[in-house]
C-alpha positions as CSV (number, residue, x, y, z in Angstrom):
1,X,-86.8,-50.6,-96.7
2,X,-87.4,-47.3,-98.3
3,X,-85.5,-47.7,-101.7
4,X,-83.1,-49.8,-104.1
5,X,-83.2,-53.6,-104.6
6,X,-84.2,-56.1,-101.9
7,X,-85.1,-58.4,-100.0
8,X,-81.7,-59.5,-98.7
9,X,-81.6,-63.4,-98.1
10,X,-83.9,-64.4,-94.7
11,X,-85.7,-61.2,-95.0
12,X,-89.4,-61.8,-95.5
13,X,-91.4,-59.1,-97.0
14,X,-94.2,-57.2,-95.8
15,X,-97.3,-59.1,-96.6
16,X,-99.3,-55.3,-96.5
17,X,-97.6,-53.9,-98.8
18,X,-97.1,-54.4,-103.0
19,X,-93.7,-54.4,-104.7
20,X,-92.2,-54.2,-108.2
21,X,-91.0,-57.0,-110.1
22,X,-89.0,-55.9,-113.4
23,X,-89.6,-58.1,-116.5
24,X,-85.7,-58.3,-116.6
25,X,-85.5,-60.1,-113.2
26,X,-88.5,-62.6,-113.7
27,X,-85.9,-65.3,-114.6
28,X,-84.7,-64.9,-111.2
29,X,-88.0,-65.2,-109.8
30,X,-88.5,-68.4,-111.5
31,X,-85.2,-69.8,-110.3
32,X,-86.1,-68.7,-106.9
33,X,-89.7,-71.2,-107.0
34,X,-87.2,-74.3,-108.2
35,X,-84.6,-73.4,-105.8
36,X,-87.0,-73.7,-103.2
37,X,-88.2,-77.2,-103.8
38,X,-91.0,-76.2,-106.5
39,X,-91.8,-78.0,-109.8
40,X,-92.9,-74.9,-111.4
41,X,-96.2,-75.4,-113.8
42,X,-97.3,-72.6,-115.9
43,X,-98.4,-71.4,-119.4
44,X,-96.6,-73.0,-122.5
45,X,-97.3,-73.5,-126.4
46,X,-98.0,-76.7,-127.3
47,X,-99.8,-78.7,-129.8
48,X,-101.3,-75.1,-131.6
49,X,-102.6,-73.9,-128.2
50,X,-101.4,-72.1,-124.5
51,X,-101.6,-75.2,-122.0
52,X,-100.2,-75.5,-118.6
53,X,-97.8,-77.6,-118.1
54,X,-94.0,-78.0,-116.6
55,X,-91.7,-75.2,-117.2
56,X,-88.0,-74.9,-116.4
57,X,-87.5,-71.0,-117.4
58,X,-88.8,-67.9,-118.5
59,X,-88.2,-68.9,-122.3
60,X,-90.9,-71.9,-122.0
61,X,-93.6,-68.8,-121.4
62,X,-95.6,-68.0,-124.1
63,X,-93.9,-64.6,-124.7
64,X,-95.7,-62.4,-127.2
65,X,-98.6,-65.0,-128.0
66,X,-101.9,-64.5,-127.6
67,X,-105.5,-66.4,-128.1
68,X,-108.5,-66.0,-130.3
69,X,-111.4,-67.4,-129.1
70,X,-115.2,-67.6,-130.2
71,X,-117.9,-70.7,-130.3
72,X,-116.1,-73.8,-131.1
73,X,-113.1,-71.5,-132.1
74,X,-109.4,-71.3,-130.9
75,X,-106.5,-70.3,-133.0
76,X,-103.2,-68.7,-131.5
77,X,-101.9,-65.4,-132.6
78,X,-98.9,-63.0,-132.3
79,X,-99.1,-60.1,-130.1
80,X,-97.4,-56.7,-130.9
81,X,-95.7,-56.9,-127.3
82,X,-93.3,-59.2,-125.3
83,X,-96.4,-60.0,-122.8
84,X,-95.7,-63.4,-121.0
85,X,-99.3,-63.5,-119.8
86,X,-101.0,-61.9,-122.6
87,X,-103.8,-64.8,-123.3
88,X,-106.6,-66.5,-122.0
89,X,-108.0,-69.4,-120.5
90,X,-107.5,-72.5,-122.5
91,X,-108.4,-76.3,-122.8
92,X,-106.5,-77.4,-119.4
93,X,-107.2,-76.5,-116.0
94,X,-105.4,-76.6,-113.0
95,X,-107.5,-79.6,-111.9
96,X,-105.4,-81.7,-114.5
97,X,-102.9,-81.4,-111.2
98,X,-105.0,-81.2,-108.5
99,X,-107.4,-83.9,-109.5
100,X,-105.6,-86.1,-112.0
101,X,-107.5,-87.4,-115.0
102,X,-106.2,-90.8,-114.3
103,X,-105.1,-92.0,-110.5
104,X,-104.6,-95.2,-108.8
105,X,-106.3,-95.3,-105.6
106,X,-104.7,-98.6,-104.0
107,X,-103.4,-101.9,-104.5
108,X,-104.7,-105.6,-103.5
109,X,-102.0,-108.4,-103.7
110,X,-102.4,-112.2,-103.0
111,X,-100.9,-113.3,-99.7
112,X,-100.8,-117.0,-98.4
113,X,-103.3,-115.5,-95.9
114,X,-106.0,-113.9,-98.4
115,X,-104.7,-110.8,-99.6
116,X,-103.7,-107.2,-98.4
117,X,-104.6,-103.6,-99.3
118,X,-102.2,-100.9,-99.8
119,X,-103.1,-97.3,-100.1
120,X,-101.1,-95.5,-102.9
121,X,-97.9,-94.3,-102.1
122,X,-96.8,-92.2,-105.1
123,X,-95.2,-89.0,-103.8
124,X,-97.0,-86.1,-104.3
125,X,-95.2,-83.2,-106.2
126,X,-94.6,-80.0,-104.9
127,X,-96.2,-77.9,-107.5
128,X,-95.7,-73.9,-107.9
129,X,-98.9,-72.7,-110.2
130,X,-97.7,-69.8,-112.1
131,X,-100.4,-67.7,-114.0
132,X,-103.7,-68.9,-112.4
133,X,-106.0,-66.5,-113.2
134,X,-109.1,-65.2,-110.8
135,X,-111.9,-67.4,-111.9
136,X,-109.7,-70.3,-112.1
137,X,-109.2,-69.6,-108.1
138,X,-112.9,-69.6,-108.0
139,X,-112.7,-72.8,-109.5
140,X,-110.3,-74.3,-107.5
141,X,-112.3,-73.1,-104.3
142,X,-115.3,-74.9,-105.6
143,X,-113.0,-78.2,-106.0
144,X,-112.5,-77.4,-102.1
145,X,-115.8,-77.8,-101.7
146,X,-116.2,-81.1,-103.4
147,X,-113.0,-82.9,-102.1
148,X,-111.6,-81.3,-99.1
149,X,-114.6,-80.8,-97.1
150,X,-116.6,-82.9,-95.3
151,X,-115.4,-86.1,-96.7
152,X,-111.8,-85.5,-97.6
153,X,-110.0,-87.0,-100.8
154,X,-106.2,-87.8,-99.4
155,X,-104.7,-86.9,-103.0
156,X,-106.5,-84.1,-103.5
157,X,-105.4,-82.9,-100.0
158,X,-101.9,-83.4,-100.1
159,X,-101.7,-82.0,-104.0
160,X,-103.8,-78.7,-102.5
161,X,-101.6,-78.3,-99.5
162,X,-98.1,-78.7,-101.1
163,X,-99.0,-76.7,-103.8
164,X,-98.3,-72.8,-104.3
165,X,-100.4,-70.6,-106.0
166,X,-99.1,-67.6,-108.1
167,X,-102.2,-66.0,-109.6
168,X,-102.0,-63.4,-112.4
169,X,-105.1,-60.4,-113.1
170,X,-105.9,-60.9,-116.7
171,X,-105.0,-58.3,-118.9
172,X,-107.6,-58.8,-121.7
173,X,-110.7,-60.7,-121.7
174,X,-111.7,-63.2,-124.3
175,X,-115.0,-63.3,-126.9
176,X,-116.4,-66.3,-124.5
177,X,-115.4,-64.9,-120.9
178,X,-118.2,-64.1,-118.8
179,X,-116.5,-63.9,-115.1
180,X,-118.1,-60.5,-114.2
181,X,-121.3,-61.7,-114.3
182,X,-120.1,-64.8,-112.4
183,X,-118.4,-62.5,-109.7
184,X,-115.2,-64.6,-110.2
185,X,-113.1,-61.9,-111.6
186,X,-111.0,-60.6,-113.4
187,X,-109.2,-59.1,-110.4
188,X,-107.8,-61.4,-107.9
189,X,-108.9,-60.6,-104.2
190,X,-108.1,-64.0,-101.9
191,X,-106.7,-67.4,-101.9
192,X,-103.2,-66.9,-103.4
193,X,-99.9,-67.0,-102.1
194,X,-98.4,-64.8,-104.5
195,X,-100.6,-62.6,-107.1
196,X,-99.0,-60.7,-110.2
197,X,-100.4,-57.9,-112.5
198,X,-98.2,-57.2,-115.9
199,X,-98.0,-53.8,-116.4
200,X,-96.9,-53.1,-120.1
201,X,-97.7,-49.5,-120.2
202,X,-96.3,-46.7,-119.5
203,X,-92.9,-48.7,-119.5
204,X,-90.8,-50.1,-118.4
205,X,-92.1,-53.7,-118.4
206,X,-93.0,-54.9,-114.8
207,X,-95.4,-56.6,-112.6
208,X,-97.0,-55.5,-109.6
209,X,-96.3,-58.2,-106.6
210,X,-98.7,-58.6,-104.0
211,X,-98.2,-61.4,-101.2
212,X,-100.8,-63.5,-99.7
213,X,-98.8,-65.7,-97.5
214,X,-95.8,-66.3,-95.8
215,X,-94.6,-69.2,-98.4
216,X,-95.5,-66.7,-101.0
217,X,-93.1,-64.2,-99.3
218,X,-90.2,-66.7,-98.4
219,X,-89.9,-67.6,-102.2
220,X,-89.4,-63.9,-103.0
221,X,-85.9,-63.9,-101.2
222,X,-83.3,-62.9,-103.0
223,X,-85.5,-61.9,-105.7
224,X,-84.8,-58.2,-106.9
225,X,-87.5,-55.9,-106.0
226,X,-88.4,-52.2,-105.8
227,X,-91.3,-50.8,-103.6
228,X,-94.5,-50.3,-105.8
229,X,-95.4,-46.8,-106.6
230,X,-98.5,-45.3,-106.5
231,X,-98.1,-44.8,-110.0
232,X,-97.8,-49.1,-110.3
233,X,-100.9,-49.6,-107.8
234,X,-103.0,-47.1,-110.4
235,X,-101.9,-48.9,-113.5
236,X,-103.0,-52.2,-111.7
237,X,-106.4,-51.3,-111.2
238,X,-106.6,-50.0,-115.0
239,X,-105.7,-53.1,-116.5
240,X,-108.3,-55.3,-113.9
241,X,-110.9,-52.3,-115.2
242,X,-110.2,-52.5,-118.6
243,X,-110.7,-56.2,-118.5
244,X,-113.8,-56.2,-116.7
245,X,-115.2,-53.7,-119.6
246,X,-114.3,-55.9,-122.3
247,X,-115.8,-58.6,-121.3
248,X,-117.0,-60.6,-124.6
249,X,-120.2,-62.7,-122.8
250,X,-122.9,-61.8,-120.3
251,X,-125.3,-63.9,-118.4
252,X,-127.9,-63.1,-115.6
253,X,-127.8,-65.3,-112.7
254,X,-130.3,-63.8,-110.0
255,X,-133.0,-66.6,-111.1
256,X,-131.1,-69.3,-112.3
257,X,-131.8,-71.7,-109.9
258,X,-135.4,-71.8,-109.7
259,X,-135.6,-71.1,-113.7
260,X,-133.7,-74.1,-114.7
261,X,-135.2,-76.7,-112.3
262,X,-138.7,-75.2,-113.1
263,X,-138.2,-76.2,-116.5
264,X,-137.6,-79.9,-117.6
265,X,-139.6,-79.9,-120.3
266,X,-138.6,-76.7,-122.0
267,X,-138.5,-77.5,-126.0
268,X,-135.3,-75.7,-125.9
269,X,-133.4,-78.8,-124.3
270,X,-134.4,-80.7,-127.7
271,X,-133.3,-77.9,-129.4
272,X,-129.7,-78.2,-128.2
273,X,-129.7,-81.9,-128.1
274,X,-130.1,-81.9,-132.2
275,X,-126.8,-80.0,-132.2
276,X,-124.8,-81.8,-129.0
277,X,-122.6,-84.3,-129.9
278,X,-122.3,-85.7,-126.3
279,X,-118.5,-85.6,-126.7
280,X,-118.1,-84.9,-123.5
281,X,-115.6,-81.3,-124.4
282,X,-117.4,-79.4,-122.1
283,X,-117.0,-81.6,-118.9
284,X,-113.0,-82.4,-119.7
285,X,-112.1,-78.5,-120.3
286,X,-114.0,-77.5,-117.2
287,X,-112.5,-76.1,-114.3
288,X,-115.1,-77.5,-111.8
289,X,-116.5,-80.8,-113.2
290,X,-115.6,-83.6,-110.9
291,X,-117.7,-86.7,-112.3
292,X,-115.6,-90.0,-112.0
293,X,-115.7,-93.4,-112.4
294,X,-113.8,-96.1,-110.8
295,X,-112.0,-99.6,-112.3
296,X,-110.2,-102.7,-111.0
297,X,-107.5,-103.8,-113.5
298,X,-105.6,-106.9,-112.2
299,X,-102.8,-108.8,-113.4
300,X,-103.1,-111.7,-115.7
301,X,-101.8,-114.3,-113.1
302,X,-104.4,-112.5,-110.5
303,X,-101.6,-112.0,-107.9
304,X,-102.5,-108.3,-107.8
305,X,-105.2,-105.8,-108.5
306,X,-105.1,-102.1,-108.8
307,X,-108.2,-99.8,-108.7
308,X,-107.8,-96.6,-110.7
309,X,-110.2,-93.7,-110.5
310,X,-110.5,-92.0,-114.1
311,X,-112.4,-88.6,-115.3
312,X,-116.0,-89.4,-116.6
313,X,-118.8,-87.3,-117.7
314,X,-122.6,-87.0,-117.0
315,X,-122.7,-86.9,-121.1
316,X,-121.9,-90.2,-121.3
317,X,-124.5,-93.0,-121.5
318,X,-122.7,-95.2,-118.9
319,X,-122.5,-92.6,-116.5
320,X,-126.3,-92.9,-115.4
321,X,-126.6,-96.8,-116.2
322,X,-128.5,-98.5,-113.4
323,X,-128.1,-102.2,-114.2
324,X,-128.3,-102.6,-117.5
325,X,-130.3,-99.6,-118.7
326,X,-129.0,-95.7,-118.7
327,X,-131.6,-93.3,-117.0
328,X,-130.6,-90.5,-119.5
329,X,-130.9,-92.1,-122.7
330,X,-131.9,-89.2,-124.8
331,X,-128.9,-86.2,-125.5
332,X,-131.3,-83.9,-124.5
333,X,-131.4,-85.4,-121.1
334,X,-128.3,-85.7,-120.5
335,X,-127.0,-81.6,-121.4
336,X,-130.1,-80.9,-119.5
337,X,-128.4,-82.8,-116.1
338,X,-125.3,-81.1,-116.6
339,X,-126.8,-77.4,-117.4
340,X,-128.9,-77.7,-114.1
341,X,-126.5,-79.2,-112.0
342,X,-123.8,-76.6,-112.8
343,X,-126.1,-73.7,-112.5
344,X,-128.5,-75.1,-109.9
345,X,-128.7,-77.9,-108.2
346,X,-124.5,-77.2,-107.6
347,X,-126.0,-74.4,-105.3
348,X,-127.9,-77.1,-103.4
349,X,-125.0,-79.2,-102.7
350,X,-122.1,-76.9,-102.5
351,X,-123.9,-73.6,-101.8
352,X,-122.2,-71.8,-105.0
353,X,-122.4,-72.2,-108.6
354,X,-120.5,-74.5,-110.6
355,X,-119.7,-72.5,-113.2
356,X,-116.6,-69.3,-113.2
357,X,-117.4,-67.5,-116.3
358,X,-113.9,-69.5,-118.0
359,X,-115.7,-69.7,-121.2
360,X,-113.8,-73.1,-121.4
361,X,-117.2,-74.9,-122.8
362,X,-117.8,-72.7,-125.4
363,X,-114.6,-72.6,-126.9
364,X,-114.4,-76.2,-126.9
365,X,-117.4,-77.3,-127.7
366,X,-117.1,-78.3,-131.5
367,X,-120.9,-77.2,-132.8
368,X,-120.6,-74.1,-130.3
369,X,-123.2,-74.4,-128.1
370,X,-123.0,-71.5,-125.8
371,X,-124.6,-71.5,-122.4
372,X,-124.9,-67.7,-122.2
373,X,-127.3,-68.0,-125.2
374,X,-129.0,-71.2,-124.1
375,X,-129.8,-69.9,-120.9
376,X,-132.0,-66.9,-122.0
377,X,-133.2,-69.2,-124.6
378,X,-134.7,-71.3,-121.1
379,X,-135.6,-68.4,-119.6
380,X,-138.3,-67.5,-122.8
381,X,-141.6,-69.3,-122.8
382,X,-143.8,-71.2,-120.4
383,X,-142.1,-73.9,-118.1
384,X,-144.5,-76.5,-118.8
385,X,-144.6,-76.5,-122.3
386,X,-143.9,-80.2,-123.8
387,X,-140.3,-81.4,-125.1
388,X,-137.0,-82.7,-123.7
């Protein structure tokens, strides 16, 4: 294969090489995903934000749209080009599909001899996740440790096994991004089926395509591709380098574990609590938070009861309730629990940080609390100062 358009149907591409996909042929790529039986989930504009949702074709993508983000601020803007992926992380993450916010676990029914219990048998969709950023790949790896490790969650495992991951390297950083500090981006290095880098200049508008699995190669059958040139490879590296240089935030991480766990009474916790609304936004948009609660939902006639799992948050009073009393009654204690777990004790549980530097918790906090500002403030002063 030395030139021209390929591959022919039934021919798997060489995974050690990169390829060029012209913008004009991107609809063929999306069509191929659908023809291979995948439900394509990707970025689209809804309710004034770029969110992940099912898409049917390229016109559903946020063509020529971008976002401007800051602490407690988000708005859409138009780009001067026709980029398909010229945006940053929005309010939804892939957690919404791998670990749904509301999931039925089992159903119990009365029988003449007592009752029977049936596990949920809902068919698991075969998703193609289009537009997974590097920080989000890191978040999926973290959730793999939680749900697909020693104690396997069957629903998560099935959705993860069925899913096709199409990563897209970031061509820009928002004002709240700090993935470089967390070592999670912006370049995509592993754990993908396909990885795309959108190249806008020099013309033509095109995508650098890397193959990470045989499943990824299979969906490229019949999609018009060309061998990537050395200029394409250089342009792809430059996109990632420019994005890394334009990070909006930084976070020192070398001492986080001992520093945070050693400052339970720092007065900064109270200062944060005076602003925090305990609204749970930060945990709902976080791509790694996994707290949940289970509920039994009976029929009125008592013949059937269902157990459902739904997302919960360590910011709610009921989350730490034991008997009739919540363990963490103050806002300061709840914020301290969230931040120290995310950045410190998560290391003890899963041997990794629980933060990937996506900045969602900063953008979607109504009062703009910024952990990249709070952590340095906690580092200052004596760890034994009264407070919190």
